[in-house]
C-alpha positions as CSV (number, residue, x, y, z in Angstrom):
1,M,112.0,255.1,30.0
2,K,110.0,252.1,29.4
3,T,111.3,251.8,26.0
4,L,114.5,252.0,26.8
5,C,114.7,249.4,29.2
6,F,112.9,247.0,26.9
7,A,115.3,247.9,24.0
8,L,118.1,246.3,26.2
9,I,116.5,242.7,25.3
10,P,117.2,242.8,21.5
11,V,120.7,244.3,22.3
12,G,121.4,241.4,24.7
13,I,120.2,238.8,22.3
14,I,122.4,240.1,19.8
15,L,125.4,240.6,22.2
16,L,124.2,236.6,23.4
17,I,125.0,235.2,20.4
18,F,128.1,237.1,19.0
19,S,129.7,235.9,22.2
20,I,128.3,232.6,22.2
21,R,129.9,232.2,18.3
22,L,133.2,233.6,20.1
23,V,133.3,230.8,22.6
24,Q,132.6,228.0,20.3
25,K,135.2,229.2,17.7
26,T,137.6,229.3,20.4
27,F,137.1,225.7,21.1
28,S,136.5,224.0,18.1
29,G,139.6,225.0,15.5
30,N,140.4,222.6,12.4
31,I,141.8,219.8,13.5
32,I,146.0,219.2,12.7
33,L,146.4,215.9,14.1
34,R,144.2,212.8,15.2
35,L,146.8,210.1,16.3
36,P,145.2,207.0,17.5
37,Y,145.8,206.3,21.1
38,L,147.7,202.3,20.6
39,Q,149.8,204.2,17.9
40,R,151.6,206.3,20.7
41,S,153.4,208.9,18.3
42,S,153.1,210.9,15.1
43,D,154.8,213.9,13.7
44,F,153.3,216.6,12.3
45,I,153.1,220.2,10.7
46,L,151.6,223.1,12.3
47,P,151.0,226.0,9.8
48,K,151.4,229.0,11.2
49,H,152.6,230.3,14.9
50,G,149.5,230.6,17.0
51,S,147.7,228.7,19.7
52,Y,147.1,225.4,20.0
53,S,145.4,222.7,22.2
54,I,145.5,219.0,22.5
55,W,142.2,216.9,23.1
56,H,141.0,213.5,23.5
57,E,138.0,211.8,22.0
58,G,136.6,208.3,22.5
59,Q,133.3,206.6,23.5
60,F,130.7,208.6,25.1
61,F,130.4,207.7,28.9
62,R,133.7,205.6,28.8
63,K,136.8,205.3,31.3
64,A,139.3,207.0,29.2
65,P,143.0,205.8,30.2
66,L,143.9,209.7,30.8
67,D,146.1,208.4,34.1
68,E,148.7,206.5,31.7
69,F,149.6,208.6,29.7
70,R,150.7,212.5,29.4
71,P,151.3,213.7,25.5
72,E,154.8,215.4,24.7
73,I,155.4,217.8,21.7
74,T,158.6,218.1,20.2
75,S,160.2,220.0,17.7
76,K,161.7,218.5,15.3
77,S,164.1,221.6,14.2
78,T,165.1,222.3,17.5
79,G,164.7,219.3,19.5
80,Q,162.9,221.6,22.0
81,I,160.0,220.4,23.8
82,I,157.1,222.5,23.7
83,R,155.2,223.9,27.0
84,L,151.8,222.3,27.5
85,W,149.5,224.0,29.9
86,P,146.9,222.4,31.8
87,S,143.5,223.7,30.1
88,L,141.1,225.9,32.0
89,F,137.9,224.5,32.5
90,R,138.5,221.5,30.5
91,P,135.8,222.2,27.8
92,N,134.2,219.1,26.3
93,W,131.6,217.8,23.8
94,N,129.5,215.0,23.6
95,N,126.9,213.6,21.0
96,G,125.7,211.0,22.7
97,R,127.9,208.2,21.6
98,K,131.4,210.2,21.1
99,A,132.9,212.5,23.4
100,G,135.9,214.6,23.8
101,M,137.9,216.9,26.3
102,E,140.5,219.4,26.2
103,L,143.8,218.7,28.1
104,Y,146.5,221.0,27.3
105,R,146.8,224.1,25.7
106,F,150.3,225.2,24.1
107,S,151.4,228.1,21.9
108,A,154.5,227.6,19.0
109,P,155.9,229.1,15.9
110,D,155.1,227.3,12.5
111,G,156.9,223.7,11.7
112,E,156.9,220.2,12.2
113,Y,156.7,218.5,15.3
114,R,156.6,215.4,17.3
115,L,153.5,214.1,19.3
116,E,154.4,211.4,22.1
117,L,152.2,210.0,24.3
118,T,154.9,208.9,27.2
119,E,154.3,207.8,30.4
120,G,152.7,209.8,33.5
121,S,149.0,211.6,34.1
122,S,147.0,214.3,32.2
123,I,145.0,214.7,35.1
124,S,145.1,216.0,38.8
125,A,145.4,213.3,41.8
126,A,142.1,214.3,42.2
127,E,140.9,213.7,39.2
128,K,142.4,210.6,39.3
129,S,140.6,209.4,42.3
130,I,137.4,210.3,40.6
131,I,138.0,208.0,37.5
132,R,138.5,205.1,40.1
133,V,135.2,205.4,41.6
134,V,133.0,206.0,38.1
135,P,131.7,202.9,37.3
136,A,131.9,202.9,34.1
137,K,133.7,200.7,31.5
138,M,136.9,201.4,30.1
139,V,136.9,202.8,26.7
140,D,138.0,200.8,23.6
141,L,141.7,202.0,22.9
142,D,141.1,201.1,19.2
143,K,138.4,204.0,19.1
144,Y,140.3,206.0,21.2
145,F,142.3,209.4,19.9
146,I,144.0,212.2,20.7
147,L,143.8,215.3,18.6
148,V,146.1,218.3,18.2
149,R,143.3,221.4,16.9
150,E,144.1,225.0,16.0
151,S,142.7,227.2,19.2
152,Q,142.3,230.9,19.8
153,P,144.1,232.4,22.8
154,R,142.8,231.8,26.4
155,F,141.6,235.6,26.9
156,I,139.5,235.4,23.3
157,A,137.5,232.4,25.3
158,I,137.4,234.9,29.3
159,I,135.8,237.7,27.4
160,G,133.6,235.7,25.2
161,I,132.5,234.4,28.9
162,G,132.6,238.0,30.3
163,L,130.2,239.1,27.3
164,I,127.8,235.9,27.9
165,A,126.9,237.4,31.2
166,L,127.1,240.9,30.2
167,A,124.3,239.9,27.8
168,G,122.6,238.1,30.2
169,F,122.5,240.9,32.3
170,C,121.3,242.9,29.3
171,I,118.4,240.6,28.8
172,I,117.3,239.7,32.4
173,G,117.6,243.6,32.9
174,G,116.0,245.1,30.3
175,L,112.4,243.2,31.1
176,V,112.9,243.5,34.4
177,F,113.7,247.1,34.6
178,G,110.6,247.3,31.7
179,I,108.5,245.9,33.2
180,L,108.9,248.0,36.6
181,A,110.0,251.1,34.8
182,D,106.7,253.2,35.8
183,Q,107.3,252.2,40.0
184,I,111.0,253.1,39.8
185,F,111.0,256.1,37.7
186,T,108.5,257.7,38.7
187,P,109.3,260.7,41.1
């Protein structure tokens, strides 16, 4: 029984590697459009029907003008405005100099679209309050970009997070039950 419990550890490690890659793939798709903030609008082409996301990117630990714009995507062929959904958990990244965060997700068929930064806010009232309190400098707007990226459907990220939790349970559970197997499973 001890060996069986310890066998959960490599299973958990393999599952952890797989699930981390799955979650990474969800948030790191190809960049379709990199719009300089000061340009305010641009046309782009979506190569296939699918899930996409809108990110912002700028200098690390600087205030971004998230309360000064709201992205709007319009289909050039139909004139229909694409519904944008606020990002769940707001995934982000940084490398010490630059940082980025997912703002919105959307689903759209292939075709030609226009992204415009309209007046409004990309964040909630609570987030606005936090931004006002943070004692950081404002980002250099020449180095601030809005990105449209390929993405995976949300349910894949949720499944990946669940698998990470399951992998942690396998690793920790295998270790604990392996060590205590003689005490737990002896009649």
